[in-house]
N, C-alpha and C positions, 0 to 999 in steps of 0.2 A: 633551751631550747624547744622546738614545737612536736617532736613525736621522739619521746627517749625511749631509746632500748635498752636492754642488759647489755647488749655488746658493746656498748661503749660503757660502760662503768670503767673505777678503778680495778675492781677483784679481775674481774675477766682479761684486763692487761694483766695484772700481777700474774694470774696464775698462768699465761702466757708464756710471759716472759720467764716463767721460774721452772716450764716445760721444755720450752724451744730454748736451748743454750746455744745454741749455734747462730741466733739472731742478735742484732745490736740495736737497741730501743733507740729510736728518733721522735725525741718528745719538741713539739713549738706549744710557745704560752704564747698565747696576745694577753695584752693589758690596754688598758686605756686609762689613763694614769693608774690609779690603785686597784683597779676592776680587773680582773679574770674575765675578759670577752671570748676566749676561742681555745680550743687544745687540738692538735693535731697530732694522733698517734701514730709514726711511721718507723719503719726498720729499717736493714740492711744484713744481708749475709754474706758470711766469708765464704760462700760459693758467687756470690754472685755481688761483689763490691761497688759503689757506686750504682746502685739499682736499687733507688725507692722503692716498699710498698706498706698497705695498711699493716700496722703489728696484727693485729688481730683478722687478717685478711683467712688466713687459713683455718678460722676453726672458726667466725663471724657471719650469721646470714644476713646482718648486713651492717656495713661501716661507713664512716662518714667523720666530716672535721666540725666538731661539735663548736656551734657557735649559735647565735641568735640571727636569724635573715637579713638584720638591717646590718648587721657585723661580715657577713660572708665574703662580700665583694672583697673588701680592705686585708682581713686576715688572709683568705687564700690568696691574695696579688706577696702577699708579705711572706707565706712560706714557698710558693714559687719561687719568688726573688732568694732567697736563703738558701734553697737547694740548686739552684742556678751560677748560684755565686761558692758553695762547695762543689763542685764538678762534677754533679748528677748528671747521670747520660740517661739513663732513663726514670721512670717514675709509672709502675701500674697499682691503678684505685679500682679493688674488684667487689662487688658485690654492692658500691654505693645506691642509695634509692635515688629513685627519677626524678621525684619531686623536694630533693634535697636542695636546697638553697644555692648549695657549694659547689651543684654542677653547673649549673650557669656561669660562675663567676670561675671556675676552671678552664672552661672550652673556650670561655669568651677571652681569658687573657694567657694562654699560654702563648701566642704568635709573637708577642711582645718581650717573652723570656728565650725565646729561642727554642720552643719546643714544638715537635706535629700530634696535634693530639687524632686518637683514633677513639669514636666511641658507639657500642654496639650494646643492645642489650642481653644480660645476661641472664637474666632467672625473672619469670612472674609467679611471686610470692602467690599461693591462694589461702584463704585465709577465712573465716567464720565470724563475721561483724555480728554481734550477741543483742546490740539495739537497746530499745526499750521494752517493758515488760509483754506487750504483744509480742512482740519481733523474736523474743525469748523462747515463750511458749510453742511459737510455728516454727523453731529449729528445734525444739526440744522434741516437738510432738514429729518434727522429719524423720528423726535420726531414731526414737524409738516403736515410729511403725515398720521398720524396715526391714521385711519380710527374711531374709537372707542372714542379719545380725541373729535374728531371732530362733533362726533354724541353728546356727552355728552355736551357740551358745545353748542350744537345749541338744546337742551334740557330746560339747564337752560335759555338763553337767551329770552327764552321765556316770563319768569320769572321777566325781567328784565335786562340791559345792562350788560354783563358780562366784567371786568376789573381785573387784577391784579396790587396791589403794595407793594415795597419792602419798609418798613419806617426804616430810618436809626436814625431819631430824639428817643431822651429819652422818651418825654412825651406822642409824638405817642402812644410809643410800651409802658407805662405804662397803659395809659387809656385803652388801648386795653386787658392787659390780664385776668383781671374780666372775659373779653367772653372766651377768649384761656382755663383759667382754669374748667368754667361751660362745655365747649364744649367738651375739653377733658374728664375729671370726666365723662360726659353726656355717652358719646361713649362708654366708655369701662363697664361703668352700664350696656347699654344697650346689650354688648356682657356678660355678668355677670363675669364683672374680674372689680377689683380695680383696679386705676389709681394711679400713684405716686403722684400725683397734690395732692390728698387728702393730703395726708401729706405737715404737715404746714411746717414745713420745708423746702422742695422742692420749695412751692410758694416764699416764702421769698427769696429763695435762685435766685430763676427767678430775681425777683424784684430788687434785688440789682446787679446781672450779669446784667441785663438793664442796669441802670444808669451809670455804671462801665464801660461796653464795648462800648456804645454811645459815651463818653468822648473821645476816640479814635477814633469812626468811624468804629467800629469795628461790630454793631450789625445790623441786617440786617431781621426783622420781614416780614414776607409774607403774604398776606391775595392774597384771591378768593373771588370777593365781585360781587353777584348779585344783579342789584340795588343799595340801599343802605346797603346791608346786606353779613356782612363777612360769607362764609358759608363752608370756608376752610383755615387754618393756618401754617404756619411754623415757630418755632422760633429758628430761624438760625442768621448763622454770615459770615462774609468776613474776611479773614486774609491770610495774606501771597501768594496770591494766589488762595485762596482755597474758596471753597463756601459753608457751610454746612448745611446738610437738617440733622436738629436736632433731632426735637420734633413735628412732626408735630400732625395736628389732623384735624377731618372736623365734618360737623353738620349730625346728627344721622339721622335727615329725608331727606337725600337729598344722604345716601347713594350708591340709586340709579343710581346717577348720577356720581358718581365716583366723586367727588368734590377733593377728596386730588391728585388723579392718574393728572388731570388736573391743579391743582395749581403746582406740580412737573416738567408737561410739558411745561409749561410755565416758569419754573424755570430755567430751561436746556437752553430753545431759546434764552431767555435772557443774561444767561451768555455766552455763543456762540457770543452774540453781546459784550461783557463787556469785552477789552484788557486783562485786568488786570487780571485776573479770568482763572487760568489756568487749575482747577478740579473742580467738583462737586463731594462731599463727601456725602454717601447716610446713612454713620455711622452704628452704630451696628446693627444686626437683619437680617437676612434673609428670608425677606417679600420678595416672589415672586414677585409683582410689581416691584421692584429695579431692578431685573437680566434682565426684558424690555427696560431699558436704562445701563445697567454698560456694559463697556468695558474692567474695571480692578478691581482687588480689591486690598487689603490689611490683611493682615492675622494680628490679636492678638495672645499674648498666655494668659494662667492665670498660672504664676510661685509662688509655696507655698514651704515657707522651713521651716521645723519642728525638731527643737532638739530631739523631742520624734519618735525614730522610730514606737515606735505605732501609734500616730497623724498621722506619714506621710504613715502608710499605712489605716488605717482609710480613708484618704484624694482618696489615690486610689482606693480604693473597692467602695466607694462614686461615685466618679467620673462614675466608669465602670458601677457601676451598674442603676445609673442615666441613661444610655446613652441603655443602652439594654431595660429600660423603656421605653424610647421615641421612641424605634419602634415602641411600640406599642399604638393608641391613647386612651384605653380602659385602658392600665396598668397606663398610665402617667396619667389617670384621679381619676385612683383610687387613686394613690399614693396624690395626689394633692388635694385630699378629707381628706386625712387622715394627712395630716400635718395641715391643716385650722382645722381640728378637736381638734388634738396634743394641737394645740395653743392656741385654745378657753378653752379649758379645762384648759391650766394651766393659765389664766387669769383672768379666772372664781374662781380657787382656788375650784376644787368642790373635794368632797370627792376622797379617793385611790380609784386605778382602784378596790381591792379588793370586800370592800367594797360595792363599786358603783355595782356592779355585783352580789352580794349577794340581795341587793334591788331589784333592778330588778326582781332577781327571784323569791322575795320572794312577791313583787306585781302583777306577772304573775300568780300568785299559790291562791294566798288569797289578793282581795283585793274590793273598795268599792268606785265608780266613780258616779257624782251629776252632773250635769249640769244645773243649773237654765236658762229659757229662760222668756222673756221678751217683752210685746207690749207697743210701745209709747202710752201715752194719753194724756196729754197735758203739755203743756211744762212751767217748774214755767219762770218768769217774769225773763229775762236778758237782762243786754245790748250787743249788737254784735255789734253794730257801727261802730268801731273802728277794727274789727276783720273781716277775709274775709273767705270762705269757698271753695272751688273751685276743679272741678278735677282735678288730677295730672299728673305732665308732666313727661319727663324724667330729665327734666332742673331743675325741684323740687327737686327730690332725688339727682341728682350733688349738688345741692345749700347746700342741708342737708348733703350729706358725708364732702362736706369740713366743715362746720360749726360745725359736732360733729364727727371730723376725729378721737378722744380719747379716744371715744365709739363703742369698739369695737361689744355690743351688739346691738346696732344703725345699725352700719355698714353690720353687718348679715341681719335685716328688711331690709336696702335698697336694698342688692340684691336680697332679695327672692320677693321685691315691682316690682322691675326692669324686674325680670325675668315674675312677675303677669301680669305687663303691658305689658312687650312681648308677650304676650300668648293671650292677650283677655282674653274677657267672664265677670272678673267681672271687677268694676269702682272702681277705686281710688279716696280719694278725701284727699287734704290737706288741715289746718288751720295757716292763716299764722296772724301773732303778728300785732300788730298797725306797727312795725319795718319793716311789710315785711320779718320776719324771718318764716321759717317753725316750726313750733312747734309741732306738733300733725297729724298723717297722720291714716287713716281708710278707708274700703273696703266693699264696697253691693255685690251680688248677691242675687241671685236666693232662696227662700227657701227652693222649690222644687229640691230635689236633691243633696240637699249641704252635704258634709261629714263633721261628728264633729270628730272632730281626737281623742277627752278625752275618746269618746267611741264608737270610730269606725264605726259609725255608719252611714246609710245615711238617710235623714230627705226626709221626701213627704207630701205632700200638694193640697188638691184638691180648692186650693181658689191661681191664680196665681197672683193677686196682691202684695203677700207677698213679701219685700225684705228683708234679713237679714245683719245687718252690723256685720263685723267681721275683724278678725287681727287689731286689734286696737292699737295706740301705738305712745307713749311721749319719745323723748329722755331724759337721766336718768339729764341732767342736766336743763330739763324745767318742773320736776316733781313737782309736789304742787301747781300747779299754775293755776288747775280747768279745764285747756286745754281740758281734755278729757271727760267731762259731757257737757262743752262748743262745742265741735267738735258735740258731737250726740245730741244736742240737735238743733243743725244747721241742721244738715244733715236729723234731721228725721223729721223737719218742711218742708227743699226742697222735701221730699219723699211724706210727706203729701199733700201739695200741688198740687204734679205730679199725685195725685191717687193712690201712694201705702200705705200700710200697714206697717210701719217699726216694724222689730225684730233683738234682739239680742240677746246674750248668754253669758252664764260666768261661771266658774269652781265654785262648792259653796264654798271652800276653799279661792279663791279669791275676800276677800269681800272688799278690795281698788275698783275693780271693780266693783262689787255688791252696794257698796255706789257710783259711779258716773256714774250707772246707772240709778239708784232712783233720785237722783239729774236732772238728764237731764231728767226728766218725762215719763220714762219706769214706767210700772205696771205691777209685778210677773202673770204671767198665768199657768205653770208647769213646772215641772222637770222632768230628768230624769234618773233614776238608772241601773247601772250596777254593779253588784255582782260576784265577781270570786269565785270560791272553787274547787280548783285544775284544772280540765278541764273544767268544767264547769260553764253557761257561763248565769246569768238571767238577763233580762230589765226590768226594771218595770216603769211604768209613776208617779207621784205625783201631785197631786194640792195644795199640802201644803206646797214642797220645802223638804220634807224626804221620800221614799220608803214607801208608803203603798199600792197605787193601783197596779191592773194587767196592763197587755202590754194591749197599742192599738194600733193598727199597723194604724188604720187612720192618727197618728198625725206621726210614722216613718215605716220605711220599712229594715226589717232585709236585 
């Protein structure tokens, strides 16, 4: 074919099939006499039977039907004919290059097979075309004279010598992958997003891909190193004259130094001095920084084929609506939140919407909420020698995100924790088991001024040494191991040694939490009770754990 890509190789498809085992590969081989003239690597999933898509569609920057331009029409016709004969009702062709000979062949022949086709622009992939010697010198000079990059490298050099490496050896890359995974996930958490490397299958895929591509000399894992510490990565490749900027990341704490931009600058400069590299492909995504380097681009299309005209209309309407929404950041953010809320609701199998609304209305009209407050007394003797409780860092949250990737409630908690860590104020702690796995998280803040969401109430106290423990979390798979009381006890001991008075609270109906609090050595002090009767609200304090006494402004402020 005219423009071969690493994404079209057998090695790439093999890595996908080994990592994503829920996919069923559908491979078409086209022959003319005894000569192989075409390959189409599609797949279907258990979740969506009779819906075909590119086997490598979720992992590749480019996907295509592999054939010579002269054979494209006949080969695509045979593939569509077979798909229709097998009763496939939908076909999704993501990231197919617009200049592919298969595009015209596919879109021109779908009507004859009963499919409705919808084609739209997917990405404009930025590229740095190096050209001949004069062009290479011009590109290299342009990169090396960037003052912003020079300043950032000079700033990082104060921390240690700045160097780059482009590792081609499988073992070197495999050994570096855990740091790469953690760095990527941590950076996304810090931005309030979830990295695709949280997905276990994605990590397995990159490990398999590293091994398979290294065997052929196609792997190129680039690192920017300050002293002995990698601060930026690019999991990339060199293939058929192209160097791919495939999946980059950088150390979040070094954001102000733009280590990712510095690594890309070094990589482009090195490509200019490598005779067998003609193009640096910056891949999917329209990030602004890519435009600083690009002197060309390649457009890809997203093509869908539906047997149903209704499905075809929905596809077009969905895209048009999304395009309008992206013009407004607020609208796009709102829609993203609603999608996440719907997905969470589906996973937890909550009550139907009607019952949930009625229950919410009833609680707002008639309800009684009680929150119990405890102060630490004397901790019960426990062996904490093999456990460690330390201040939480973004890397701890990243590690937990990958460990508990199949636990959506823990994923939501970690995103919340990352936001809190970024905003400051409260301090977070993580409990590490003897094998150094994070098994529990908790937070502390000043008692005075804390908002109790269960009561919609702000606490106040004249004792500045009071520290309130809140938002404790044990991942679902780790529950039942008494990590909660252990973490509370260890944290309370640390706070007490530093001169603080540890407090904690729990909703009255959460008896598991209350039991853990008592086990950790906390003692009940009082409870706050909120009663609602239509639009009236009454708040009271009880020293026995029930609504008994009158309002006491010294403890809380309305």
